[in-house]
C-alpha positions in Angstrom: 93.2 91.3 100.1 94.2 87.9 101.6 93.4 84.7 99.6 94.0 81.1 100.4 94.1 78.4 97.7 94.1 74.6 98.2 95.9 72.7 95.5 97.1 69.1 95.7 96.7 69.2 99.5 99.0 72.1 99.7 97.7 75.4 101.1 99.1 78.5 99.4 98.6 81.9 101.0 98.7 85.0 98.8 98.5 88.7 99.6 97.9 91.6 97.4 97.7 95.4 97.7 97.5 98.3 95.3 100.5 100.6 95.2 101.2 103.7 93.0 104.2 104.0 90.7 106.2 107.1 91.8 108.8 109.2 90.2 111.6 107.3 88.5 109.1 104.3 88.5 109.7 103.6 92.2 107.2 101.4 94.1 107.1 100.8 97.8 106.3 97.2 98.9 103.8 97.5 101.7 105.1 96.6 105.2 102.5 93.8 105.7 103.8 92.0 102.6 107.5 92.7 103.5 106.8 91.1 106.9 104.9 88.1 105.4 107.8 87.2 103.1 110.6 88.3 105.4 112.0 90.9 103.1 114.8 93.1 104.6 116.6 96.2 103.4 119.4 95.2 101.1 117.8 91.9 99.9 118.1 91.2 96.2 115.0 90.7 94.1 114.7 89.3 90.6 112.2 91.3 88.5 110.4 89.3 85.8 107.7 90.2 83.3 105.1 87.5 82.5 102.4 88.7 80.2 100.8 91.7 81.8 102.3 90.9 85.2 105.5 92.0 87.0 106.8 89.4 89.4 109.4 90.1 92.2 111.3 87.1 93.5 113.9 87.0 96.3 117.3 86.0 95.0 118.8 83.7 97.6 122.5 83.0 98.0 122.1 79.2 98.3 121.7 77.8 94.8 121.2 74.2 96.2 118.1 75.4 98.1 116.7 77.0 95.0 117.4 73.9 93.0 115.7 71.8 95.6 112.6 74.1 95.5 112.5 73.9 91.7 112.9 70.1 91.5 111.0 69.0 94.6 111.2 65.6 96.2 111.7 62.8 95.5 114.2 63.5 92.7 113.7 61.6 89.4 116.6 62.1 87.0 114.5 61.4 83.9 111.8 63.9 85.0 113.8 66.5 86.8 116.9 66.9 84.7 115.2 69.2 82.2 113.8 71.4 85.1 117.3 71.6 86.6 118.8 72.7 83.2 116.1 75.3 82.7 116.8 76.7 86.2 120.5 76.8 85.6 120.0 78.7 82.3 117.6 81.2 83.9 119.8 81.7 86.9 122.9 82.4 84.7 121.2 85.0 82.5 
């Protein structure tokens, strides 16, 4: 299933597929989704549980890029300092 959402003049593309949990709780990420996000063998993923959902996020080696994605532009110290602190706490745990 392919869905497109428009939010604040930003178009976000999402994909979803149904997979089966195998022995030892292994899942296979479908090739179409791996290609869409550029996932390669050996990449690191962060696994998070949010409510009834499991979220996989790529772990990048450039913390400044991640921080820029979290904070956004333009930077406002008053507004964004708390976001930066939360990100640092989450990234270090």
